[in-house]
Structure formats: C-alpha cells, structure tokens
C-alpha positions in Angstrom: 12.2 -70.0 67.3 11.7 -72.0 64.1 10.4 -75.6 64.1 11.7 -78.1 61.5 8.6 -79.9 60.3 10.7 -82.8 59.0 12.9 -83.6 62.0 10.4 -82.4 64.6 13.2 -80.6 66.3 13.9 -76.9 66.9 16.3 -75.3 64.5 17.9 -73.2 67.2 19.5 -75.9 69.3 18.4 -79.2 67.7 16.8 -80.4 70.9 13.6 -82.6 71.0 10.4 -80.6 70.8 8.1 -80.1 73.7 4.5 -81.1 73.6 3.5 -77.5 72.9 6.0 -77.2 70.1 4.8 -80.5 68.6 1.2 -79.1 68.7 2.4 -75.9 67.0 4.3 -77.8 64.4 1.3 -80.1 63.7 -0.9 -77.0 63.1 1.6 -75.6 60.6 2.0 -79.0 58.8 -1.8 -79.5 58.5 -2.1 -75.9 57.2 0.5 -76.6 54.6 -1.1 -79.9 53.6 -4.5 -78.2 53.3 -3.0 -75.5 51.0 -1.3 -78.1 48.8 -4.5 -80.1 48.3 -6.5 -76.9 47.6 -4.0 -75.6 45.1 -3.6 -79.0 43.5 -7.3 -79.5 43.0 -7.8 -76.0 41.7 -5.0 -76.6 39.2 -6.3 -80.0 38.0 -9.9 -78.9 37.7 -9.0 -76.5 34.9 -8.3 -79.6 32.7 -11.4 -81.7 32.8 -10.2 -84.4 30.4 -6.7 -85.9 31.1 -4.5 -88.9 31.1 -1.8 -89.4 33.7 1.6 -91.0 32.8 3.8 -92.7 35.3 7.3 -94.3 34.8 10.9 -94.2 35.6 12.7 -90.9 36.0 15.9 -92.7 34.9 14.7 -93.6 31.4 17.0 -91.9 28.8 15.9 -90.3 25.5 17.4 -93.1 23.4 15.4 -95.7 25.3 12.5 -97.3 23.3 10.1 -96.7 26.2 11.0 -93.0 26.2 10.1 -92.8 22.5 6.9 -94.8 23.0 5.7 -92.5 25.8 6.4 -89.4 23.7 4.6 -90.8 20.7 1.6 -92.0 22.7 1.2 -88.7 24.5 1.3 -86.9 21.2 -1.5 -89.1 19.9 -3.6 -88.6 23.0 -3.4 -84.8 22.5 -3.9 -84.8 18.7 -6.6 -87.5 18.4 -8.4 -87.2 21.7 -7.7 -83.6 22.7 -7.0 -84.7 26.3 -4.4 -83.1 28.6 -1.4 -85.1 29.6 -0.3 -85.1 33.2 3.0 -86.3 34.7 5.1 -85.7 37.8 7.0 -83.1 35.8 10.5 -84.7 36.1 12.9 -86.4 33.7 12.6 -89.8 32.1 9.2 -91.1 31.2 7.6 -87.9 32.6 9.7 -85.8 30.3 8.9 -88.0 27.3 5.1 -87.7 27.9 5.4 -84.0 28.5 7.5 -83.6 25.4 5.0 -85.5 23.2 2.1 -83.4 24.4 4.1 -80.2 24.2 5.2 -80.8 20.6 1.7 -81.8 19.6 0.4 -78.4 20.8 -1.6 -79.7 23.8 -1.8 -79.2 27.5 1.4 -80.7 29.0 1.1 -80.6 32.7 3.4 -81.4 35.6 2.8 -81.9 39.3 6.4 -81.4 40.5 7.9 -82.2 43.9 10.4 -80.5 46.2 13.3 -82.9 47.0 16.5 -82.5 49.2 18.5 -82.8 46.0 16.3 -80.7 43.7 14.4 -82.6 41.1 15.2 -81.4 37.6 11.9 -80.3 36.1 11.6 -81.0 32.4 11.3 -78.2 29.9 8.1 -79.4 28.2 5.4 -78.3 30.6 2.7 -75.7 29.6 1.5 -75.6 33.2 2.7 -77.0 36.6 2.0 -77.1 40.3 4.7 -77.7 42.9 4.3 -79.9 46.0 6.2 -80.5 49.2 4.6 -83.7 50.2 4.6 -86.9 48.1 1.2 -88.1 49.3 -0.7 -84.9 48.4 1.0 -84.9 45.0 0.0 -88.5 44.5 -3.6 -87.8 45.3 -3.7 -85.0 42.8 -2.0 -87.1 40.1 -4.9 -89.6 40.4 -7.6 -86.9 40.7 -10.1 -87.0 37.8 -7.8 -88.7 35.3 -9.7 -90.6 32.6 -6.9 -93.2 32.4 -3.6 -94.1 34.0 -0.7 -95.2 31.8 2.3 -96.9 33.6 5.5 -97.3 31.7 8.4 -99.3 33.2 9.8 -97.9 36.4 11.3 -98.6 39.8 10.0 -98.6 43.3 8.1 -95.3 42.9 6.3 -96.5 39.8 5.4 -99.8 41.5 4.2 -97.9 44.5 1.9 -95.8 42.3 0.5 -98.7 40.3 -0.2 -100.8 43.4 -2.0 -97.9 45.1 -4.2 -97.1 42.1 -5.0 -100.8 41.8 -5.9 -101.0 45.5 -8.1 -97.8 45.2 -10.0 -99.2 42.3 -10.3 -102.7 43.9 -11.8 -101.3 47.1 -14.1 -98.8 45.2 -12.4 -95.8 46.7 -12.1 -94.3 43.2 -14.3 -95.2 40.1 -13.2 -98.0 37.8 -10.7 -96.3 35.5 -8.5 -97.8 32.8 -5.1 -98.8 34.3 -2.8 -99.5 31.4 0.6 -101.1 31.9 2.7 -100.3 28.8 5.3 -102.9 28.0 4.5 -106.6 27.9 8.1 -107.8 28.5 8.5 -105.5 31.6 5.1 -106.1 33.2 4.4 -109.8 32.5 6.7 -111.0 35.4 4.6 -108.8 37.8 1.4 -110.4 36.5 3.0 -113.8 37.0 3.5 -112.9 40.6 -0.2 -112.0 40.9 -1.2 -115.3 39.3 1.3 -117.7 40.8 1.6 -116.3 44.3 -1.2 -113.9 45.2 -4.0 -116.0 43.7 -2.4 -119.2 45.1 -2.5 -117.7 48.6 -6.0 -116.3 48.0 -4.9 -112.7 48.8 -6.6 -111.4 45.6 -9.6 -112.6 43.6 -9.3 -113.8 40.0 -11.5 -110.9 38.9 -8.8 -108.5 40.2 -6.7 -109.4 37.2 -9.2 -107.6 35.1 -8.4 -104.3 36.8 -5.5 -103.6 34.5 -4.4 -104.1 30.9 -0.9 -105.0 29.8 -0.2 -104.0 26.2 2.3 -102.6 23.7 -0.5 -101.7 21.3 -1.0 -97.9 20.9 -4.2 -98.4 18.9 -5.7 -100.5 21.7 -4.7 -97.8 24.3 -6.3 -95.0 22.2 -9.6 -97.0 21.9 -9.5 -97.8 25.7 -9.2 -94.1 26.5 -12.0 -93.2 24.0 -14.3 -95.6 25.7 -13.6 -94.4 29.2 -16.2 -92.2 30.8 -15.2 -88.7 31.8 -14.7 -88.4 35.5 -15.7 -85.6 37.8 -13.2 -86.1 40.6 -12.8 -88.4 43.6 -15.8 -90.0 45.2 -18.0 -87.5 47.1 -19.5 -88.5 50.4 -22.6 -86.7 51.5 -22.7 -87.4 55.3 -24.4 -84.3 56.5 -25.4 -86.0 59.8 -21.8 -86.8 60.6 -20.8 -83.2 59.6 -23.3 -81.8 62.1 -22.1 -84.1 64.8 -18.6 -82.9 64.2 -19.4 -79.2 63.8 -16.9 -78.3 66.5 -14.1 -80.0 64.5 -12.0 -77.1 63.1 -9.3 -79.1 61.5 -8.2 -77.5 58.2 -8.4 -80.8 56.5 -11.5 -82.4 57.9 -14.0 -81.0 55.4 -11.6 -81.6 52.5 -11.0 -85.2 53.4 -14.8 -85.7 53.8 -15.5 -84.4 50.3 -12.8 -86.5 48.5 -13.7 -89.7 50.2 -10.9 -90.3 52.7 
C-alpha cells in the first residue's frame, strides 16, 4: 500500500488514513525533509561566497529588469568572484544565471518540483532539486553574503518579508537586503512608513534593514563591504541535547544546529 504524502490518503482506495498510516507517512515525510536539508547544505557549502537573486519568474528577456539582473550578476562574478544563486527557473532567475554563466562564474540553481513542472533555465553550472518549498527557501538564504530582490509577485514578496523578519529578530546575521528598482519597491516602503510605523507594528530602525536602489555601483560596494558568512546561527545547547538524548527524530539535531 502506498501513502500519498500530499493528500494524506492511501493511493489504493483514496480513503482517509488511519492513525498508524499517518504515523508511517509522517516518518517518511520527515526522512525526506531531512535528506533535502542535508543535500541542500552539502551543495551550498561548496560555494562559500555567494549572492542570492530573487524575482519574478514571469519577467521576459526584453524587460529592463531582466537585463539589469543579467548585467549585475555578471559584474558580481567578474569583479567580486562570488557565486550567483537563484531558484533555477525562468524570468529574473534565468537572467541572473545567464549573467553569471556568460561571465564564466558559478551559476547555481536550487530548483523545485511542481505539479506543472517548472522549466529550469539552461544557464546553471550546478543545481540541487527540492520537493518542499520551505527547505528550498532555507537553503536559498543559507550563507549568502547578500540578497538581491528584483520586482516580483507573491512569491518574491513572501521571500523578502521572511528575510526581513529573520534579520529583524536576529535569527540570521545582519546581511545586505537589496531591493532593486526604486519605482517598483517605493510603494512597499510607503506602506511600511505610512501604515506599519503609524500603527507601531515596526520600529523606525527597521527601515534600515534594507536598501532600495537602482545603482549597480552602490550594490557592488555594499556586497564588497559585507562580511563573509559561515552559515546560519549555531546554537550550542549541550545540556538540552543531553536531556533530549532519547529524541530520535531525523530532524531534531539538524534544526538545533541551524537555529530553528
């Protein structure tokens, strides 16, 4: 009998799962998640200096932001000798991979399995595939020296908000968060200033967590000045580990080490 991990039903007769079957499915899912994290971190650690690009998968090649992402990625490779990391898909991801690839650098993709298969771009020199969005997202943020966000939709907004929240709450080190495109990102900043600050849901200092710019020279200098990271925050809680020595979860040790 096969268990569908997405619907939590049995493939045989599509009936709801029993408690035993749910337990078995959970074990399989945790094992898959653990493998994804392990493979993702092993992949990323081979490239100790990197910049991660985010942006819309719908951006076409004749779009100005596609051209800007390609040019900026090429400069990061040529001038800084950093690897460029994206989600490996089309649009802005393709543009950044294309720029890095054509510049002769490491052009990396963390790709995702989707019901309607995502079209991977052809400009990657290395890639790692994921089943789960959240494990892919963690690896996209792992060890990057800077995050560059080009205009995008809900997915891009989700990613920029999560990175801002992680830095704001000190879950990851202070890292440059660059929002490329003054015209596109300024309305979002207005929301921060006119609504969030007004209702006191953020502090004024939180507006310093990111930089909105169209200036490539400024971005290059920001990345140059950023310290090289060594991964996500490490928690040394040996006492807690001893107390939970009987916990055999496949993910417990991993989550402890990366700060979750």
